[in-house]
N, C-alpha and C positions, 0 to 999 in steps of 0.2 A: 345504546346509541345506534343510529343508523349510519352504517359505513358508506363512504363516498369513494368515487374513483381516485380522488386526491388522497384520501386516507390510505388506500392500497398503494399508491405511488410512494407515499412517505414510508410505508412499511418495506417496500422493495428497496429503497435507498438505504434504509437502516440495515436491512438484512445483508445486502452485498458488502457494506462497509464494516459491519459488526458493531461499531460504536460511532455515533455522530452527536455533535452538539446541536442545540437548537439553531445556532447561527449557521451551521453547515446546511441544515434542512431548508432554512430560509433562502440560501444561495441556490439550492437545487430545485426547489418546488415553486412554481409560479403561484402568485396570490398575495393578498395583503398580509402584512406581518401579524396583525391582530388575529385574523382568521386562522392562520397556520398555527400560531401559538395556542389558540383555543383548541384546535383539533389535537395538538400534541398532548394537551392536558387531558382531553377526553380519552385518547388512545391509552395513555398511562393509567388513568383511573379505572378503565375497563379491561386492563390486563393484556392489551395488545403490545404495549411497550413497557419496558422496565428501566430502572435507573441503577447502575452499578453502585454498590455500597461504598466503594473505596473513595468516591468523590465527596462524600458527605463532610468529612473532617476538613479537607482542603477548602471546601466551599465556606465552611464556618470561618476560616481564617482569612480567605482571600476576598470575601464579600460577594461581588456581583458577577463572578465568573459563571457563564452559562452552563447549565446542567448538561451532562451527556446522557444519551439513552441507548438502549439496545432492544432487540426483539424480546417480547414476552412469549410465553407458551402459546397464548391464543393467536398472537401475530404470526408465529412460525407455522401453526396449524392452518391458518387462513391462507398464507402464501402457498402452502403445499396443495391446498384445494384449488386455488386460482391459477397458479403457474405450473402445477405438477412438478415442482422443484423443492428440494429439501433445503431449508435454511436452518442452521443450528442456532438456537438461542444461547448466547454466551453465558459464561459463569458469572453470576452477580457478585461473587466473592473475589473476583480478580483483584490482585494487588495494584496499588496506585502506580507503581513503576510500569507495570504491563499496560494499564489503562492509559497512562500518559503517552507511552510509545504508540499504542494503537490510534490514539487521537491525533498524534503528529502525522501518522501515515494518512489518516482520513483527511486531515486539513490539506495536505499536499495534493491528494487525488481530487478532492472537491474543487480546489483552486484551479487545477488544470481543466477539469471538465467544464467548469463555469466559463473560463476564458476562451476555450476553444469551441464553445457552443455554436457561435455564428460565424465560424471561419471555414475555409475549404478543407482544413485538416480535421479528421474525425477522431475523437478520443474514444478508445475501445477499452472497456473495463475488463478486469481479469476473469469474472464469471462468464462473460460472453466469449472470451478467448478459449476457455476450456472446451466449449462446444465445437470449436474448430480444430482441436487437437486430434491426432490419430487415435483410433479406438482404444489401442492398448494404453495410451497415456490417460485417456478419460477415465478408465476403470481404476486408476490408482487412487489411493486415499489422499495423497498429496501430489497432484499432477505436476506442479512446478517445483519439485524438489528432486535432488539427485546427489550422488556421491562422486567425488573425483579424487584421483591419486595425485598428490604433489610430491615430486621426486626430491630425495635428500641424497647424501653422499653414498650410502650403501643400501637404502631402503626407501619406501614410500610412506607418506602420511595420508590416510584416507580422511577426507573432509566432507562433511555434509553441507550442501548448499540449499538454502531455502530463502528466496527473496522476501522482504517484508511485504511487497506487493508487486504485481505484474500488470502492465497495461501496454497498449499499442497506440501509435499514431498512424492513421491510415490516410495517405494522400494519393495523388495521381501516380506517383512513382511506386506505390505499393506500401505495405505495412512495415513499420520498424517497431520491434518489441523493446520494452524497457523493464529492467529488473531494478526495483527501488530498494535502497538501503537507507533507512531513516536513522541517523546517528545522533543519539542523545548524550554522547560523551561518557557512557558508562563502561564501554569496552576499551581496554588498552589499545593504543595504536599499533605497537609492536612489542613482542616479547623475545626472550632469549632463544626459545625453541618454537618450532611449529606444532609441538604437541599441545601447547596452550592456545586457547582462543585469543584472537587478536584481529584487528581490522586488516592488518597486513596479510594475515593468513586467509582472510575472506577474499581480499583482492586477488591473491595468488590463485585461489580456487576458481574464481571467475575467469582468470587468464588461461588456466589450463583447461577449463571447460570449453572456452572458445577454440583453443589450439586443437583439441581432440574432437571438436564439433559435436559435443554432447547435446546441446540444445537442438541442433539440427537433426540428429539421429533419433533422439528420444522424444522430442516435442514437435519436430517439423518446423522449428524456428530458424530461419536462415540468417536474418539480420537482427542483432540485438545490441543494446548498450546498457551500461550499469550507471544509474543515477544515484549519487551519494549526496545527501543533504545533511548538514550538521548545524547545530545551533551556534557553534563557536567559529568565528572567522579565523582565529589563529589555528584552530584545529584543522580547518579546511586547508590552510597553507601547508601544514605538515602532511596532510593526505595527498596534496598535489605533488609534493616531493616524492612520495612513495609511488604514485601511479606513473610518474615519468620514468621510473626505473623498471616498470613492468610492461611486457609486450602483449598486445599493442596498447600504447598509452591512450589512443583515441577511443578505446573501449569504454573509458570512464569519463563521466561528467561529474565534477565535484563543485558544490556550490553551498554557500551559506543559506540556511533555511529562510531567513527573513528576506534576503536579497532575491531569492528565487520566487517567492510569493509576490514580489512587487514588480517583476519583469513585465513590461508591456506586451512583449511578444515571446512567450516561452518556446514556441516552435523554432525560432531562429537559433536558440541555444541548443535545443534537443536534436534538431535535424542537421546541424552543422557538424560535419565529420572531419574538418580540416584540423 
């Protein structure tokens, strides 16, 4: 096949998101539906794109659900030559739970990027943000990950923080960073002790990170908020109760996944700090 600029654009989008459905690519890349789907087929059959194996069984049962794709070896090699940047081709044997979670994250980010495209607020993706971090942060294997100590009665619990995704909204007043947590309901909301993983422990970790200015010192991020999206509206209600008990409560934005995707103006919600 003869590669086009649009093919390379498709590969860039897939590389930065890791996993995308064909419907996501149609939202991101201009052109007719028929032509883009044809190019996706060509990119797949020529080894530039791959399809994770975990989706084959669900596709058999669910019928017409669009296939997800990720970079193939040739796609990653091409982007390295064109952009001088390394894109990791994901593991094709990724389990369905991991793939579903990754696709939920992609859906949220694609939705935001699409709806903010023609507005005064610019959506800035995580890979672009890495290039603006301090040099010591750029050199880390996981730039947007850190540890924080949560105090208990006589000791501290060390918790690792790694958002599902990081993005920024850049407006006239400057950038605001967002740490995205896509909640599929697989993690308990609260447990008896902080030694066990829970959503409550994760919220406390973000709170203490803000209090100790870890993102500011480590990443140069002065303003940030945590966006938590969950499939269950009742679960969102329980999360809201927890965040109101944590300082500062305005650090967190909790919303049902479906409601967030249908917001006509997501910036009003994201940039509202009241």
